[in-house]
C-alpha positions as CSV (number, residue, x, y, z in Angstrom):
1,X,0.0,0.0,0.1
2,X,1.5,3.6,-1.0
3,X,1.2,6.2,2.3
4,X,3.1,8.5,0.9
5,X,5.3,9.9,-2.1
6,X,8.9,10.7,-3.0
7,X,9.8,14.0,-2.0
8,X,12.6,14.8,-3.7
9,X,11.7,17.2,-6.2
10,X,14.1,18.6,-8.8
11,X,11.3,20.8,-10.8
12,X,8.5,22.1,-9.2
13,X,4.8,21.6,-10.7
14,X,4.8,25.2,-11.2
15,X,8.0,25.2,-13.1
16,X,8.8,24.1,-16.8
17,X,12.5,23.8,-16.4
18,X,14.5,21.6,-16.8
19,X,12.9,19.6,-19.7
20,X,13.5,16.2,-17.9
21,X,13.4,16.4,-13.9
22,X,15.9,13.5,-13.4
23,X,17.9,12.8,-16.6
24,X,21.4,14.6,-17.5
25,X,22.1,15.9,-20.8
26,X,23.7,18.7,-22.5
27,X,24.4,20.8,-25.7
28,X,21.1,21.1,-26.8
29,X,20.1,21.1,-30.8
30,X,16.7,21.3,-31.9
31,X,14.2,20.7,-34.9
32,X,10.5,20.9,-35.6
33,X,8.7,18.5,-37.5
34,X,5.1,17.2,-37.6
35,X,3.7,19.7,-34.9
36,X,6.4,18.8,-32.2
37,X,9.7,20.5,-31.2
38,X,12.4,17.5,-30.8
39,X,15.5,18.2,-28.9
40,X,18.8,16.4,-29.1
41,X,21.4,16.5,-26.6
42,X,24.7,14.9,-25.5
43,X,23.9,12.0,-23.0
44,X,25.5,13.2,-19.6
45,X,23.3,10.5,-17.8
46,X,25.5,7.9,-19.7
47,X,28.6,9.7,-18.2
48,X,26.6,9.8,-14.6
49,X,26.1,6.1,-14.8
50,X,29.5,5.2,-15.6
51,X,31.7,7.8,-13.5
52,X,34.5,6.0,-11.2
53,X,34.2,7.0,-7.2
54,X,37.5,9.6,-8.0
55,X,36.2,11.0,-11.1
56,X,33.9,14.2,-11.2
57,X,33.8,14.5,-15.1
58,X,34.9,12.1,-17.9
59,X,33.2,13.0,-21.3
60,X,34.7,10.2,-22.8
61,X,32.3,7.6,-21.5
62,X,29.6,9.5,-23.8
63,X,28.7,7.7,-27.0
64,X,25.1,8.0,-27.2
65,X,22.8,11.2,-28.0
66,X,19.4,11.8,-25.8
67,X,16.1,12.5,-27.7
68,X,13.0,14.3,-26.1
69,X,10.2,15.9,-27.7
70,X,7.0,18.3,-26.9
71,X,4.0,19.4,-28.5
72,X,3.2,22.2,-25.7
73,X,6.3,23.3,-24.3
74,X,5.5,21.9,-20.9
75,X,5.0,18.3,-21.0
76,X,8.1,16.3,-22.6
77,X,8.5,12.7,-24.3
78,X,11.6,11.0,-23.4
79,X,12.4,9.0,-26.7
80,X,15.3,7.6,-25.4
81,X,19.0,7.3,-26.8
82,X,20.7,7.3,-30.2
83,X,23.4,4.7,-30.0
84,X,25.8,6.7,-31.9
85,X,28.7,4.3,-31.1
86,X,27.0,1.2,-32.4
87,X,25.9,2.8,-35.4
88,X,28.8,4.8,-36.7
89,X,31.7,2.6,-35.5
90,X,34.5,4.5,-36.1
91,X,33.0,7.0,-33.8
92,X,34.7,6.9,-29.9
93,X,32.6,9.6,-28.6
94,X,29.0,11.6,-29.5
95,X,29.1,15.2,-28.2
96,X,27.4,18.5,-29.2
97,X,24.9,17.4,-31.7
98,X,23.3,19.5,-34.3
99,X,20.2,18.9,-36.4
100,X,18.6,19.9,-39.8
101,X,15.8,18.6,-42.0
102,X,15.1,19.0,-45.6
103,X,12.6,17.6,-47.9
104,X,14.5,15.6,-50.6
105,X,13.5,14.3,-54.2
106,X,11.8,11.0,-52.7
107,X,9.3,13.4,-51.3
108,X,10.4,12.7,-47.7
109,X,11.7,14.8,-45.0
110,X,15.5,13.6,-44.4
111,X,17.2,14.7,-41.0
112,X,21.1,15.1,-40.9
113,X,22.5,14.8,-37.3
114,X,26.0,16.2,-36.7
115,X,28.1,15.4,-33.7
116,X,31.6,15.8,-32.4
117,X,33.6,12.7,-31.9
118,X,35.6,14.2,-29.0
119,X,37.8,16.9,-30.1
120,X,38.9,15.4,-33.1
121,X,36.2,15.0,-35.5
122,X,32.7,15.7,-36.7
123,X,30.7,13.0,-37.8
124,X,27.0,13.0,-39.4
125,X,24.0,10.5,-39.2
126,X,20.9,10.2,-41.4
127,X,17.3,9.1,-41.0
128,X,13.9,10.2,-42.4
129,X,12.6,10.6,-38.9
130,X,13.8,12.5,-35.9
131,X,13.6,9.1,-34.0
132,X,15.3,7.1,-36.7
133,X,16.3,4.5,-37.4
134,X,19.7,6.2,-37.9
135,X,22.4,5.3,-40.2
136,X,25.9,6.2,-41.0
137,X,25.8,7.5,-44.5
138,X,29.6,7.3,-45.0
139,X,31.2,5.4,-42.5
140,X,33.8,7.8,-41.4
141,X,34.1,11.5,-40.2
142,X,32.7,14.0,-42.2
143,X,35.3,16.5,-41.2
144,X,38.6,15.4,-39.8
145,X,42.1,16.7,-39.1
146,X,43.3,15.4,-42.3
147,X,40.6,17.3,-44.4
148,X,42.0,19.6,-47.0
149,X,42.2,23.3,-45.9
150,X,41.3,22.6,-42.3
151,X,44.2,24.9,-40.8
152,X,44.5,25.7,-37.1
153,X,41.6,24.1,-35.0
154,X,42.5,23.4,-31.7
155,X,39.3,21.5,-30.8
156,X,37.8,19.9,-33.6
157,X,34.1,19.8,-32.2
158,X,30.8,21.5,-31.8
159,X,29.0,21.5,-35.2
160,X,26.3,23.9,-35.8
161,X,24.5,23.4,-39.2
162,X,21.8,25.2,-40.9
163,X,20.1,25.4,-44.3
164,X,19.1,28.5,-46.0
165,X,16.1,29.2,-48.5
166,X,17.9,27.8,-51.3
167,X,18.6,24.4,-49.5
168,X,21.9,24.9,-49.7
169,X,23.7,23.6,-46.0
170,X,26.2,25.2,-44.1
171,X,28.2,24.1,-41.0
172,X,30.1,25.7,-38.3
173,X,32.6,24.1,-36.1
174,X,35.6,24.4,-34.2
175,X,36.9,25.8,-30.5
176,X,39.7,26.5,-28.4
177,X,41.6,29.8,-26.8
178,X,43.0,32.7,-29.3
179,X,41.8,33.3,-32.8
180,X,41.2,31.0,-36.1
181,X,39.6,28.3,-34.0
182,X,35.8,29.2,-35.1
183,X,35.3,27.3,-38.9
184,X,32.6,27.7,-41.5
185,X,32.3,25.4,-44.8
186,X,29.4,25.0,-46.9
187,X,28.1,21.5,-47.2
188,X,27.8,19.2,-50.4
189,X,24.5,18.7,-51.8
190,X,24.0,15.7,-50.6
191,X,24.6,17.0,-46.8
192,X,27.2,14.3,-46.0
193,X,29.9,16.1,-47.6
194,X,31.6,19.6,-47.9
195,X,31.7,21.4,-51.0
196,X,35.3,21.4,-51.3
197,X,35.2,24.4,-53.8
198,X,34.3,26.9,-51.4
199,X,36.5,25.0,-48.8
200,X,36.9,25.6,-45.2
201,X,36.9,29.2,-44.1
202,X,38.3,30.7,-40.7
203,X,36.4,33.5,-39.0
204,X,39.5,35.2,-37.3
205,X,37.5,38.3,-36.1
206,X,34.8,36.3,-34.2
207,X,35.0,38.5,-30.6
208,X,36.1,35.9,-27.8
209,X,35.0,32.6,-29.5
210,X,35.8,29.6,-27.6
211,X,33.3,26.8,-28.2
212,X,29.6,25.7,-28.7
213,X,28.8,26.9,-32.2
214,X,25.3,26.8,-33.8
215,X,23.9,28.4,-37.0
216,X,20.8,29.7,-37.8
217,X,19.2,31.1,-41.2
218,X,16.5,33.8,-40.7
219,X,15.1,35.7,-43.4
220,X,18.3,35.9,-45.4
221,X,20.7,36.3,-42.6
222,X,23.0,33.6,-40.9
223,X,23.3,34.0,-37.2
224,X,26.4,32.2,-35.5
225,X,26.2,31.8,-31.8
226,X,28.8,30.5,-29.7
227,X,30.5,30.5,-26.1
228,X,33.0,33.1,-25.3
229,X,36.3,32.5,-23.8
230,X,36.9,32.0,-19.7
231,X,39.4,34.5,-19.6
232,X,37.4,37.4,-20.6
233,X,34.8,39.1,-18.1
234,X,31.8,38.3,-17.9
235,X,33.2,34.7,-18.5
236,X,31.3,32.1,-20.7
237,X,28.8,33.9,-22.3
238,X,26.4,33.4,-25.3
239,X,27.1,35.6,-28.0
240,X,26.5,36.0,-31.8
241,X,27.5,37.5,-35.0
242,X,25.3,37.9,-38.3
243,X,26.2,37.8,-41.9
244,X,24.4,37.5,-45.2
245,X,27.6,36.0,-46.8
246,X,28.8,33.4,-44.4
247,X,32.0,32.4,-46.4
248,X,33.4,35.9,-46.3
249,X,35.1,36.5,-42.9
250,X,34.8,40.4,-43.2
251,X,31.2,40.0,-43.8
252,X,30.3,39.0,-40.2
253,X,28.8,41.7,-37.9
254,X,29.2,41.4,-33.9
255,X,26.1,41.4,-32.3
256,X,27.4,40.6,-28.7
257,X,26.3,38.8,-25.8
258,X,22.5,37.8,-25.4
259,X,22.8,35.2,-22.6
260,X,25.0,35.3,-19.3
261,X,26.6,32.0,-17.8
262,X,23.8,30.3,-16.0
263,X,25.5,30.7,-12.9
264,X,24.5,34.3,-13.1
265,X,20.5,33.1,-13.1
266,X,21.0,30.8,-10.2
267,X,21.1,27.6,-12.4
268,X,24.5,26.4,-11.5
269,X,27.9,28.1,-13.3
270,X,29.8,25.9,-16.3
271,X,30.5,25.8,-19.6
272,X,27.6,27.5,-21.9
273,X,25.7,26.0,-25.1
274,X,22.6,27.1,-26.5
275,X,20.6,26.8,-29.6
276,X,17.6,29.0,-31.1
277,X,14.7,27.4,-32.3
278,X,11.3,28.8,-33.8
279,X,8.0,26.8,-32.8
280,X,4.5,27.6,-33.7
281,X,5.6,31.2,-34.2
282,X,7.8,32.2,-31.4
283,X,11.6,31.9,-30.6
284,X,12.8,29.9,-28.1
285,X,16.5,29.4,-26.5
286,X,17.4,25.8,-25.7
287,X,20.3,25.8,-23.3
288,X,22.1,23.6,-20.9
289,X,22.3,24.2,-16.9
290,X,24.3,23.1,-14.2
291,X,21.5,23.0,-11.0
292,X,19.9,19.3,-11.5
293,X,22.9,17.2,-10.5
294,X,23.1,19.5,-6.9
295,X,19.5,18.4,-6.2
296,X,20.6,14.8,-6.6
297,X,23.8,15.6,-4.8
298,X,26.0,13.9,-7.5
299,X,29.7,15.0,-7.4
300,X,30.8,16.6,-10.7
301,X,29.2,18.2,-13.4
302,X,26.4,16.4,-15.0
303,X,24.6,19.0,-17.1
304,X,20.6,19.6,-17.9
305,X,18.6,21.1,-20.5
306,X,16.3,24.0,-20.2
307,X,14.4,26.5,-22.3
308,X,13.4,30.1,-22.3
309,X,11.8,32.6,-24.5
310,X,14.0,34.7,-26.8
311,X,13.3,37.6,-28.7
312,X,15.0,37.8,-32.4
313,X,14.3,40.7,-34.7
314,X,14.0,38.7,-38.1
315,X,14.2,41.7,-40.3
316,X,17.9,42.7,-38.8
317,X,18.8,39.3,-37.0
318,X,19.4,41.2,-33.7
319,X,18.7,39.0,-30.6
320,X,17.9,40.9,-27.2
321,X,19.4,39.9,-24.1
322,X,17.5,37.0,-22.5
323,X,17.7,34.9,-18.9
324,X,17.4,31.7,-17.9
325,X,14.7,30.6,-15.5
326,X,13.3,27.9,-13.5
327,X,9.8,29.1,-14.4
328,X,10.7,28.6,-18.1
329,X,8.2,28.9,-21.0
330,X,4.3,29.0,-20.8
331,X,2.4,25.8,-21.9
332,X,0.9,26.5,-25.2
333,X,-1.6,23.7,-25.6
334,X,-3.5,20.9,-23.6
335,X,-2.9,17.2,-23.7
336,X,-5.6,15.1,-24.9
337,X,-6.7,12.3,-22.6
338,X,-8.3,10.2,-25.0
339,X,-5.2,9.9,-27.2
340,X,-3.0,7.2,-26.1
341,X,-0.3,8.5,-24.3
342,X,3.1,6.9,-22.8
343,X,4.1,7.2,-19.3
344,X,7.4,8.7,-20.6
345,X,5.3,11.9,-21.2
346,X,5.5,14.1,-18.3
347,X,5.9,17.5,-16.9
348,X,7.8,16.7,-13.9
349,X,8.0,13.5,-11.3
350,X,10.1,12.2,-8.7
351,X,11.1,8.9,-7.4
352,X,11.0,7.2,-10.9
353,X,13.2,6.3,-14.0
354,X,12.9,5.9,-17.8
355,X,13.8,2.3,-19.1
356,X,14.6,1.9,-22.4
357,X,13.4,-1.4,-23.9
358,X,13.7,-3.1,-27.4
359,X,10.4,-1.7,-28.6
360,X,9.2,0.6,-26.1
361,X,10.0,3.3,-23.3
362,X,8.7,2.7,-19.7
363,X,8.8,4.1,-16.4
364,X,9.7,2.4,-13.1
365,X,9.4,3.4,-9.4
366,X,12.8,3.9,-7.7
367,X,11.0,4.2,-4.2
368,X,10.8,1.5,-1.5
369,X,8.3,0.0,0.9
370,X,5.0,2.1,1.0
371,X,6.7,5.0,-1.0
372,X,5.4,6.0,-4.2
373,X,7.3,7.2,-7.3
374,X,5.0,9.6,-9.4
375,X,4.7,11.5,-12.6
376,X,2.4,14.4,-13.5
377,X,0.9,15.4,-16.9
378,X,0.1,19.1,-16.7
379,X,-3.0,20.8,-17.6
380,X,-4.8,18.5,-19.4
381,X,-8.6,18.7,-20.5
382,X,-10.7,16.1,-18.7
383,X,-14.7,16.1,-19.8
384,X,-17.0,13.0,-20.6
385,X,-14.6,10.4,-19.6
386,X,-15.4,7.5,-17.3
387,X,-12.7,5.2,-17.2
388,X,-8.8,4.6,-17.6
389,X,-6.9,1.9,-19.3
390,X,-3.6,1.2,-18.5
391,X,-0.9,-1.0,-20.1
392,X,1.6,-2.7,-17.7
393,X,3.2,-5.4,-16.2
394,X,4.5,-6.3,-12.3
395,X,2.8,-6.4,-9.1
396,X,1.8,-3.2,-7.4
397,X,-0.8,-0.2,-7.3
398,X,-1.2,2.8,-9.5
399,X,-3.0,5.6,-8.1
400,X,-4.4,8.4,-10.3
401,X,-4.8,11.6,-8.6
402,X,-6.0,15.2,-10.0
403,X,-4.1,18.6,-8.9
404,X,-2.9,17.3,-5.7
405,X,0.2,15.0,-4.3
406,X,-1.2,15.2,-1.0
407,X,-2.7,11.8,-1.2
408,X,-3.8,11.1,2.6
409,X,-5.9,14.3,1.8
410,X,-7.2,13.0,-1.6
411,X,-9.5,10.4,-3.0
412,X,-8.0,9.0,-6.1
413,X,-9.6,9.8,-9.6
414,X,-8.8,5.8,-10.1
415,X,-6.9,3.1,-8.2
416,X,-5.5,0.2,-10.3
417,X,-4.2,-3.0,-8.8
418,X,-2.0,-4.7,-11.3
419,X,-0.5,-8.3,-11.1
420,X,0.6,-9.7,-14.5
421,X,3.9,-11.2,-15.8
422,X,3.7,-9.5,-19.5
423,X,2.3,-6.3,-20.5
424,X,-1.2,-6.0,-20.5
425,X,-4.4,-3.7,-20.3
426,X,-5.9,-2.7,-16.8
427,X,-9.0,-0.8,-16.7
428,X,-11.0,0.9,-13.6
429,X,-13.8,3.2,-13.7
430,X,-13.1,7.0,-12.9
431,X,-14.5,8.6,-9.7
432,X,-16.4,11.8,-9.9
433,X,-14.6,14.6,-11.0
434,X,-15.1,18.5,-12.3
435,X,-14.6,18.6,-16.0
436,X,-11.9,21.3,-17.1
437,X,-7.9,21.6,-16.9
438,X,-6.1,19.3,-14.6
439,X,-2.6,18.4,-13.5
440,X,-2.9,14.4,-13.8
441,X,-0.6,12.8,-11.3
442,X,0.4,9.0,-11.6
443,X,1.6,7.7,-8.0
444,X,2.9,4.0,-8.4
445,X,4.8,1.3,-6.1
446,X,7.9,0.2,-7.2
447,X,6.8,-3.3,-8.5
448,X,5.4,-1.9,-11.7
449,X,6.5,-1.1,-15.2
450,X,4.2,1.4,-16.6
451,X,3.9,1.7,-20.6
452,X,1.0,3.9,-21.4
453,X,-2.9,5.1,-20.9
454,X,-5.8,6.5,-22.1
455,X,-9.2,7.7,-20.9
456,X,-12.5,6.9,-22.5
């Protein structure tokens, strides 16, 4: 019997940051597809799970990427890992991804996912869905130390890709102290090669460039964002430059800093990396913060991904100064409870973990005895539904509550007793409720593995 819930809360129900309340990831990139915003990041959780007792940080453990998505900016679906090291067997690591998409001659939207193989190369994966399956189209690095015209590039990493209004792709990359480390090149027509006729161009006038390149194309203008150096005050800010002719180094105009280091916002200080994305007519900045690991008392810097609003003038490319917050951005739509929903779609939760299986992602409690793990779906519309159907396995209890975690004072909307060895459907009639928008809390014991639910 569950008589209390896990209270180690990293993300309050009123907040929308971090995107995932219990999973470490960093270096975000994003792409919009079929009404959803997909965010992909470096899998710091893989590092966390492999760190030895005497280690605080070791990015060498990371050879997978993490995928999440949303339709409403508040509830996020965890899609699991892209196993880059198994797909691109030549690559030892996968850091700092950048994703773009383009409709090709076959009528399908193709996705091109660039990643850093440690600090010594840039790889690319391709797929016809942001969820894969992904493949390695060239079987080697797209950009390596041996590529013609590379020149000085202390850290060959942190790709940032974009596609202009003519369908032409560009990629920025590189990092390190001093000048000439920031590079840009035109991609080949196939998006998995470089246009060697134009070659690789160094941008020596990039003020205080250090790392974390990203490219955007907005209304005829290229916007290059990057993290500034640590030896310049203020340290490690996100800065940007604008150009209408990206392969001309002299054409880039300095826009200055638009986002301070996350330490200035009470989100933990550390390296800075962001991505700008337009979704449903609004601009957002997706960025990494450094505060989640402190909640769980984790030694070292396992980072987390946040999102906040951004103001970008499309006529000039000017970016206004923005801030990082715990609150995050406003919810833009309300989930439909009559559509089948995976338990891995949630706004926040505590005392649970994701489990990535062969054909599904499930949620399990990490609590013990009578303490329930829980997840919450934010502001869903309830009306004219009479029962809930759940696909789950294991032995235990799943209680559903509306708008509260004070379970000792509340009557569950439904209580399901589950006892089965394989995934199967369990249903229960709903108790009385008031129609309208509600936060839906799922409270579950540690003997269960939860797959999906629907109301009808």
